[in-house]
N, C-alpha and C positions, 0 to 999 in steps of 0.2 A: 566492629567500626574503626578501629583503629589499623586493625590489619589492612582492610581496605584503603583508608586513607594513606598507607605506608608503601601499600602497592599502587598508587595512583588510579585507584578504581572508584572511589567516593564521589557518589553523584551529588551534584546538587540543583536545586529549582532555580531558576531566573526570573526575577519579577519584570511583566512586560508592561509597560504604562503606556500602549499605545494599541489601535486596532492591527491586527495582523496585514503586512504586507510587504513589499521589497524593503522597507525601512522598518526599524523597529526602536523604541527607548527601552533599553534594557539596564536594571537597576542604575537608572539614572544617567546611561549614555546612548546617542543616538549611532545606530549601527546599521552598515546594510546587510540586510537578512541573506544569508545563504543555508539556513539551519532550518527551514521549514519544510511542510511537504504540501504546500499551497501553492502546485504547478501551474497552474491558470491565473493565480492572483484574483481567485473570484470568493476569499473568506471575507474581504470587507466590501465588494462589488456591490456598490448601492441598487440596483438592480434585484438582488438575491435579498438585500434588508429591505426592499418594497414589499417582496414576496414574502418575507416573515412577518412584516406589519401586518399585510392583507390578512393573513393567516391568522395571527393572534387576535384581530380586531372581530373575526368571522367566527374562531373554532375554541378561542382559548388559548390558555399555555399548556394545559396538560391533556394525556389521553385518561388517566383516572383509572385504568383496567389493563388487562392484557388482554391482546387482540381476540384472544376466543372468550372473553366474557364479554366487554364493552366496550374495549378499547380502540377497536379496528375503525376508523374513520373515513368519510370520503377523500379527505389529501391521502391518506394513506393508501387507498384504494386506486387512485389516480397516478400515482407515483410508481405504485408496480406494475400497472397496465403502459405507463409512460417509458418505463426501464426495459420491459418487454421487448417493444416495439425496435426502442433505440439501441439495445445490446444484441438482439436477434436471437432472442429465446422465448420460449412458449409461455413462459408462465415465470411469476417473479414473486419474492417473499421478502418482506421488508423488517430487517432487525435493528435492536439498539445499537449495535456496534460491527465492526468486522470479528474482533475479538469474540464476542457473544456467536455470530455467525459461524465462523469456522468449528468453534465447539459442540455448537448444536448440529452443523451436519455433519461430523465426523461421529458424534454420539449417536445420532439416528441412522447413520448407515451400516456401522458396525459394531460388532459385539466380540465378546470372546473367542466367539467361532472364526473371525475375520483375522485378515492379516492387512496391515496397512503400509505401505512402502511409501517413505518420505526421505524427499531430497535432503542431504545432510545440513545443509544453509536452510533449510526453511524457517519462515518468522515462528516465533513461541507460539503464538495462538493454533499454529497446524499441531505442533509440537505437543502441546498441553492437550487439545483436542485428542489426538490419538492415544494419548497416556489414559485420558478418564474415558475412553471407551471401551477400554478392557481387552482392546485387540491386541495381536501381536504386533509390535513396531519394529518394523525392517527399515532401515537406514541406509540409501545407497548413494555413494560417492558425487559429490554437485555436479550435476549436468550429464551424469555418465549414462548413457541408454542401455549402452552393452551390459552394464554391471545390474543394471535394472532389468534388464529381457532376462538373464540368467536368475536371477532372484524371484522373478515371476514364472518361470517355468518348473522352479524346484518349489513352490509351493503349493501345499493340499488344502487351503484354507477355504473355508464354504463361499465367502464372500472377501473379495480382493479389491483394495482403494488404493488407486496411485494419486497421492497429494502431495502439491509443488504449489510454490510462489510461481507468477508467471514472470514478473520482475522482482528480482531478489532486493531489498531492500537496503541490504549494506555494500552489497556488490555491484548493483545498477543491470547486471548482464539478465539475460532473458534463458526463459526454458523454451526446450524444441518442441512446441504443442503439436506440432503435426505429428512428430514422431512418439511423442507420448499419447495423442490419440489413437496411432495406430497399437502400439502395444497395450493399450486398453481394451481394444477391439480382440486383438489375438488371443489375451488370457482373460476375456469376460471380467473384466474388470471397471471399477465407477472410475473416474478421473475429477478429482475436485481441485479446482484453479482458484488459487488467490491473487486476484487481479488489482490488489490493494494500489500497486502504483502503477498500474498500465490503464486503469480506466479512467478517462479524460486525458491521456497522453497519447496511446498508441490510438491506430487505426482511425477511418476516416470520421472527421468531425469529433475524436476522442471516443469511439465507442467501445474502444477497450480491444485487448488481445486475442479474443476469439474472432474479431474482424480482421484485425492487424495481419493474424497467421492464416486465415481462412479455415478456421475450426468449427464443424458444426457435427455434433454427435449426439445420440440420447444418453450416452453414457457420461456426458459432461454434466460438472453439478459447478456453477459458476458464480465466483463470490466478487464483487466489487464494492470498496468502500464509498462513503459520499464525505468523508471530513479530509480527505485529500486534494486531489485536484478541484473537486465537484462543489470546494469551498462551506458545506455545513456539517453534519455529524449524520452518524447510521451508518447501513450498509444493505444491500439487496444482494440476494440469492436468486440465480436463475436457472432454469432447466427445464425439462422435460415437463410438463404437466401433474402426471403421476408422479414423479420424484418431490414435487414442491408440493403435491398435497400430504405427501410422505413426512416430508418436514414441516408441514403446518401441524401435521397430529403427533409428531414423535420427536423432534426437536426441543428437548427441556429449555434452552435459552430462549425460544421462541414463546412456549406454553407457558413458562412460567414467569416471565417476564413483562412488565408494563410497556405496552407500546409507544414507541418513540412519540414527542409532541408531533401534533399535525403539523405545526410549523417546520420541523424539520424533513417532513414528507413535502410540503409547499414549496420548500427551498430548493429539495434535490431536483423538482418538477421543473423549476425555474431554471436551473442550471441546465438540464438535459435540453430544455427548449433554447436556452442561450447559445448552445455550443451548434445546434442544428443550424440556427439561422446565422452564426457569425463562427465559420470554422478558421478565421483568420488568427484568433487567440491560439488555437492549438499550433497552426504555425509558425505564429510569432516563439514560441516556447523552443522550437526545432531550430530555429534561427540561433537563439540564443546557446542551447547547446551545442551546436557545431562553432559557435563563435568561440566558446572556452576551450574547446576541445582544438582548435587551431590556435589558439594564442597559447596555451598550455604547450603544444607541439615548437611554437618559435622558442618558446624558453626553454625547453628544454626538462621541462616539469612532468615527471612520470604519473598518468593517469590508469586508473584498473580499468580491463575492457571494460565497455558500457557505450551503447548509444542513447541510454534514456537521460531524465532527468535527474539522476542520481550519479554523481561523478566521483568517486571516490581518490583519494590522494592517498597510495600507500606509505605509512610511516616503520610500523613493526613495533617498538617500544612502546606502551600505556604513556611512562612518562614525557616520552619526545612526542606523544603527539599532542598530549596536553599545553604543552611548553608550545609547540606550534599554534595551536587552537588560541593561547593567550597573546601568542605575539600579532596574530591577525586581527585580536579583537582590540589591541592596542593602537592598531591602524585604523579601527573602522569598520573591522567587518567579523559579522557571527556565523562562523562556522566551526561545527561540533567536533571534537576528539570522540570516537567511535570504539570503547573498550573492552576487553572481556567482563563479564561473560556473553555480552551482546554481538561479539567475533572471536573466534579462536586464539587463544595466546599465541602472542608472538606477530598479531597481524593487525594491530591497531593501525586506525586510518583516520584521516580528516574527511568529513563525509559533505561533500560540497550539493545542495540542492537548487536547482535552477527554476526560475519562474517566466513564465511569459510576461510579467510586471517589471522584470529587471530590465533595465536600460542597458545600450551597450557599453557605456560609461561605466555603469555598476560592475559588469562583466571585466572588463578589462582594468579595471582599478582592483579588483581583486585578485587578478593573475600576477599585476605588480607587486602588491602587497605580498603573495605568496612567493614570488620569486626571491625578493628580498629576505624573507624570513628562512627560507628553503638555504638561502646562502650564507646567511649570519650562523644558521647551526651547521654548515658545511654537508646539505645535502642536496 
């Protein structure tokens, strides 16, 4: 712990004393919130709160058992049906979280005779899922399709699985899904997509990365979380009916976990219905993204290449990133410093997360404060 502290890597929790939203009361201070994954501002939306209260009144607060015992209730069934239609997949399965979903997917698809090909910057849950599956884990350089193609050509594994984030959570850039789908087809591989930061953000009405890139394949196993843009909690996995049935039978994190509360399923259904009815919410988010990028360009502030709601500012040194985050906090803005081991050594950064709930004044104020902090640092 002392070594972590000396290296600027010790993590601390913040005490939030307000609902999630574009402004938070954090450890006694009111701050503009550019730290969360509430990309559409739905975490405190009263319409979703109404759906949650209705579900509690009707179904209670707990599922009381795993889905395969007696925990699969009508709200879960409805949520899975709605997601399949919304995301354009044949069938879906509801998990307790995105982390559980990815561990379950990779453990069910792969074993010691398989090889999993993982982007080097994938989220920890894909890395951990690959390790727990006991498959050979082969990592390819970030977004390098030529390197991946060579690795696939050289593989003799009985089962091949390509696993990738769609939107990378610490970079904000996107995987080339159409090319990945072609490689999966050519090499008889599964394509596991973690759309945690794309679902609700990309595609028409926020339908996700599959719709955004126009990808449809029986080889795709598609995971979307409900705790980010959708404002609630849990995760859904979609794909061809047969592979979803296999996950239902063999994904240990599904079989041996208590089913999510019926409230969580009802909130997810309400969020998808809301996006279908009000596409302007997603459009507003993309307006805020464009505004931030334009204002940063005017101020000469470097951003990492990203068109998503995640807009990182490269810093390099972990202590310098923390100092910049502290300066922004003193100016009234909550922007986290991202440090190793979340990102590779020497690539620490500020991670700006945008929301449809941010006003133009919020965004412009952040850029002004960031410009001042960088100037004081000499950056």
